[in-house]
N, C-alpha and C positions, 0 to 999 in steps of 0.2 A: 633177369639181370640183377646183379647185386648193386648196391649203391656205391658209386665211385667215390663219393665223399668219405667213405669209411677209411680210406688211406690217409686222411688229412688230420689225424688226431695229434694235435700239438697243443702246447699251452697257449699259444697265440690264438688258435681257433677257439679254445675254451673261453678266452676273454671276449672274443667277438660274439659268441653265443650268449654269454651272460648279458652282454650289453643289449642283445636283441630280444631279451625275454619280454613277453607280453606283461603288462602291468597287472597281472592277475591278483597276487596277494602274497601273504607270508605262509610258509609251510608250517603245519601244525602236526607233527608226528610225535606220538608219545614215545617214551624211552623203550626201545625194544630190548627184550631180555633173553637170557639163557640161564641154565641152572645156576643157582647161587646168587642171582641178582633179583630183587623184588620187581614185580611188574606193576608199576603205579597206575596203569590204565585198566587193570582187570576190574570187571564189574562184580557186584555182589553175587551174581549168579555163576561166576566162574568156578572152575574146579580148584583143587588145592594147589598151594604154591609148589613150584618145582623143588625137588630135593635131589641133587645130583649124586650119583654114585662116586664116592671119592676115588675109586679105582679108575674112573674114566679120565682122570687128568684134569688139569686146570682149565677153567673157562673164563670168558670175559664178556663184558657188556657189548652188545653188537653196535649200539649207537647211543650217544649221550642224550641227556634231556635237552629239550628246546623250549623256548618261552611259550607261554600261552598266547594265542592269537589276539590281536586287537579285535574289537567288535566289528570293524569294517571288513575283516577278513573272513568272518563266518559265512559259510555258504547258506544263504537263505533259500527256502523252497520257492520255486518259481515255475509257472506254466509257460514261460516264454522260451524254454529250451527247445530247439528244433532237433529232432533225431537226425543223425547224419545219414548220408546215402547208404543204402543197404540195410538199415535198421528200421524195422517196422514201426510206424507211428502208433501210439496208443489209440484205442477206440475213442472216437469223438475228439481226438487231438488233445485231450486233457491228461496231464501227468498226475500220477498218484503222489501223495506226500509221504516221504520216508519217516522213520522214527526220528525223534528230536535229537538223539545222540547216536553215535556209531556203536557197533556191537561191544566195543571195549570201553564205552562210557564217556567218550570225549565228544564235545560238540563238533560238527563238521566244519572244516576250513578248507578253502581252495588250495589246491596243490600248485606249487610253483613249477612251471613248465618251460621247456626250451622250444625253439622253432621247429617247424615241420622238417623231418628228415635228420634231425640231430642224432648222433650215434649214442649208444649206451655208455661208451667210454667218456664222451664229452659231458653227458649228464652226470656221470660220477664225479668228474673233476669240478664241475660247476655246482655240485650239491643240489641238483634238481630232481624232482620226483618222476617226471615223465615228459614225453614229447610226442606230438602227433606223428603218425606215419608219414613217410615221404609222399608229397603231393606233386612232385615234379613230373610224374608220368614215366620215370625211369624204371619203376617197379610196378607190378600189377598183382597185388595180393589176391588170393582166391580162397577166402575163408570157408567156402562150401566144399572144398576139395582136400580136406585133411583128415586122415584116419584118427580115430580116438579109441584108446583102450579103456578098460574099466576093471575095477577090483571090487570084491565083496569082502566078507569076513574070512580072510585067508583063502579066498577063491579069486580067480582072475581069468580074463580072456587072454589066452596064450598067443593065438594067431588067427588071422582071417584072410580070406581072399578078397581082393578089391574088385573082382569081376562082377559086373552087373550092378554096381553101386555108384551113387553120386557123392559118396562121402570120402572117397580116397582115390588118388591118382598116383601112379608110380613116380618116384623121384627121377632126376636126370640119370640116364644110364651111364654117364661118364665114369662113374666109379664101379661099374659092374652091377648086374642085377641082384644076384644073391637070392632072389625070390623063386617061386615055383615055376613061373613062366608058363608058356603053352596056353591052351584054351582056357585053363582055369583062372588065368590072370595072375598078376604079381601077388605075392603073399606079404602081409605085414606081420612081423613078429614083435610081440610086446614083452618088455622087461620092467619089473617094478621093485622099488623099495617102499614099503608102506607101513603106516601106523593106523590101525583100525580099531573100532569099538562099536559094539551094539549099544545104541543110546537113543532114547527118545528126547528130543530137544526142540526148541524154537529156532535153533541155528547155532553156529559156532564160528570161532575165528582162531587164527594162529599167525605167528611171525615166520616169514620165509625170507631167506637171503636170496636175492635175485642173482642168478648166475649167467654166465655166457659159456656153457660147455661147448666143446667142438662137436659139430654135427657132421658125420661122415657124408661124403658126396652122395652115396646111394641110399642113405637113410631118410626117414620121414621127419621125425622130430625128437626133441628131448625137452622135458618139462618138469615142473613141480606144481602141485595143485592141492586145493581143498575140495572135497566132494561130499555132498550130503545126499543120502538115499532115503527113500521111503522104506517102511518095514518089509515090504515084499520085494525090494530090490529092483522094482520096475521103473521108478521115477528118480531122476537125479538132477541136481544143480551143481555146477562146478565153477571155480574161479582159480586163476593161478597165472604163472608166466610160462611162455614157451619159446623155444628156438625152432622155427619151422619155415623153411624157404618158400614152400607152396602157400601156406597161410599168410605169411608176413612179407615175403619177397626179399628177405635178407637173413644174415646170421646173427642178428641182435636178439636179446630177450624182449618179448612183448607181453602186455597184459592180454589175457584171454578169458572169455566166459563161454559156457557150453551147457546144454541140458539134454536130457533124455525123456521121452514120453512112452510109456508102455514098452520099455526095453528097446526102443528104437532111437538111434542117434539122430541128432539134428545137424547143426553146423556151428563153426566157430563164430562168435561175435555177432550173431544175428538170429535169424529164424524165430522171431518173436520177442527178442530182447528189446526192452524199451530204454532208450537213453535218457538219463536225468542230468548228469553233470554237464556243465557248460565248459569244463576245463579238460577233462580226460575221457576218452572213449575207449572201449575194448579195441585192441589192435595197437594201442599206443606203445612206443618204445619206452623201456624202463631202464633205470640206471644200474649198470653192472656192479655187483657187490653190495648194493644197498639192502639193508634189513627193513622190510616193510610188512605191515599188517594187512591181511586179506580176511574178509569175512562174508558170511552168508546169513541172512536173518529173514524169517517170515514175519510180515507185518501187513495188516489190512489188505489181505487178498493178493499178496505178491511176495515173491522171494527176492529180497533186495541184496545187491552186491556192493560191498564196501572195499575200498583200496586206499591205503595210506591214511588220508585225512578227509576223504569224501565218500559220499554215496555215488556210485557210478551209474546205476540204473537198476532195472528189475525185470524178472520174468513173471508176468501176470499169471495167477493161478488158472486163468481161463485157458491157457495153453494145454493144461491137463484135463480140466473138466470138459472142454470141447471134444476131447478124445475119449470120453467115457470114464475118466478117472473120478470117482466120487469125491475124494478129498486128498490133497497133498499139502498139508499145512504143518506137519511135524516130521522130524527125521526118525528113522529106525536104525540107521547105521551111519557112522562117520568114518571117512577115510582121508588121510593126509599122506600124500605119496609123491615120489619121483617116478617118471615113466620115460622109457625110450621106445620108439617105434622104428624098427630096423627092417631092412629088406632081406636080411639073411638070418640064419639060425644062430650065428655068432655075431653079436652087435659090435660095430666099430665106433659108435658114438659115445661120448662121455655123458655121464649123468651128474647133476649137481655141479660140483667144481672139478670133476674128473678124478676125485680122490675117494678112496674107500672110507667108510664111516669110522674106522678105527683111527684114522688120521685126525689130529687135533684141528687141522685147517679145513676139514671137509665141510660141505654144505650142511645147513641145519634147517629143520622144521621144528619150531619151538613154541612153548607156552600155549599149547592147544587149550582152548577154553570153551565150555558149553554155555548156552543161554537157556536157563530153566531146564537143566538136565542133571544127570548123576555126576559124581566125581569122575574126573578124567583118568582113565587107566588104559592107555593104548597097548595093543599087542603089536609089536614091531617085527616085521618079517621081510624076506626077500624071495623073489621068484627065480633068482639066478645067481650063480657065484661070481658073475662078472661085475655085479654091483652089490655092495654089502652095507647094511645099516648098523648103527650101534645106539641102543636106547641109553639115554642119559638120565631119564626120570620117567614118570608115568605120562608126562606131557611133552617131552622133548627128545628128539633123536637126530643124530648125524646120519648122512646117507650119501650114496653115490659110488662112482668108480670110473675107470678109464675105458671100460669095454674089453673086448677079447681080442682085438687086432693089434 
């Protein structure tokens, strides 16, 4: 069931939501950038500055500067954070301590949030970073039951059967199956716009514009993400935003995390992920249209996930070593991409903003930066003519499309 409150988006509701904000703190998001605008938050280990192709047309700053946070707003490390339901508690109940600064070189600060169940549109109007998922019981997210595609260095999973797995269930048949059907089970078909690079790093980050693309009734999800793989392609850590009714219970964009061990998928927003932030958890609703930084960084035995101005949590390296992986503490391949999981060979869902990359208003994945790695030089490609990217520099590209229906 979708959230009935989604139809109540009005300025009056936005005022009510702003008035009900928890007294968390002040947002500290650095100036998000696109080609032609300097990135003041880039660390010394980042790649070279963007240099846009003049033929690509004019670009603009995605969001303006905001003040540095007061000392009271800085998110201090604490062991008092209790992992939410469905998220595994760390061994011994003690949380690891993250790096002192976020991957982009800024001190952590708590994200301003709305009340549980607030829509992505209201978050946008109110200028908030996130909101907890609906806790009214009207929706029942099932993060273990969402399919997940994957890309390599110009390689990708094109399709898979959901038969015999716990990682995918078919969407509502109301819009028609489109899958293979029969005893083999429904088929998930994946479509990608990606920027990839072979790179050994301690992690990386990028700016993504959070979108609310239309998800067709019979399709599984549409998303944008950062993915960091081991050199052999078997181990992966992911973070991004997704629109997925099975995983999230509605049509809004939500923060997600995911990981793979020995080429085996896990589940969204759990399966060993350790919650750290007391403000935002994976599965939180995000503001439609907001330009936000997402990051992945290895530090002190864990892969840490950063979003906006906070460390959200981490995947402990023990998730891999316990499965016989000798070490997974450096990347071998970086992938930044949009993905649609459809039930048919012709996708009906939008990717990004529903606009092809050639459009000046299309969604962007920008200012990709490595931590202790080589200069950034992404190879940008598409797996389908239904969605097309356009590289604007070695670090930034537009992507997306309306699908084929």
